[in-house]
N, C-alpha and C positions, 0 to 999 in steps of 0.2 A: 435465529441466525444460523446460516448454513456455511460451513467452511468449504471453500472451493480449492484453495491451495494452502499448503502448510510446509514451509521450509524452516525447521526448528532453529531457534536462535538467530533468525534473520527476518522473515516476513510471513504474513498470512493474508490471504484474500478472503473476505467474508461477504456473503450476500444476506442483506437484511430481509425480513418478512415482506417489506415494501418494495424489494428489488434493488435497493441501493447497494453499490459495490464499495466496500471499505477495505483499504489497504493499511495493515498495521506493519510498521517497520521498527526494528530495534535500532536505535541510534546512540551515538556517544562512544566514549572510550573508557575513561575512569568512572564517570557517572553515566550509566546506561539508562535510557528512557525509551518509552514506546510512543511513536508518533503515528496517529491514525488519521488518514485523509480519505475523503470520498472521491472516487474516480469521476472526473468530468466527462463530458460527452466524447471528446476526442480520445481520451484514455480508454473509455469503454469500447469505442469503435476499434482502436488498436488492439485491445485485448481480444475482441471477437474475431479479428482478422489474423492475429499473430499468436494468440494463445499464451501459455504460461511463460514462455521466454520473454515476452514483452513485459509481463508483470515483474519478473526477476530484474530486468534492466531498469524498470521504473523504481523498484525498491532500492537498487544500488544508487540511483540518482538521488533519491530521498535521503539515503544514509550518508552519502557524500556531501550533501548540502541541505541539512534539515532546516536551516534558517530560511531557505527559499520556499519551503512548504509549510512553515509554522502557521502562516495566516490561514491555511486550509484545515487546520487541526480540528478534529471532531472530539468533543469531550466525552 
């Protein structure tokens, strides 16, 4: 696993040995939990075009609405 982006206490973008891009986001307030999703094709394309700023925006969207991404959770 290769770490591409690391914003401590917020999010990390990882690339697996198979080339999967995984976004880990710290969510919650009182009870903090880590939500990891795999970037879909559109998100990958946006990351390739826009870079780290896109990942930061995506991480904030996940953090603001984790229920909207929970179905994509990677265990």
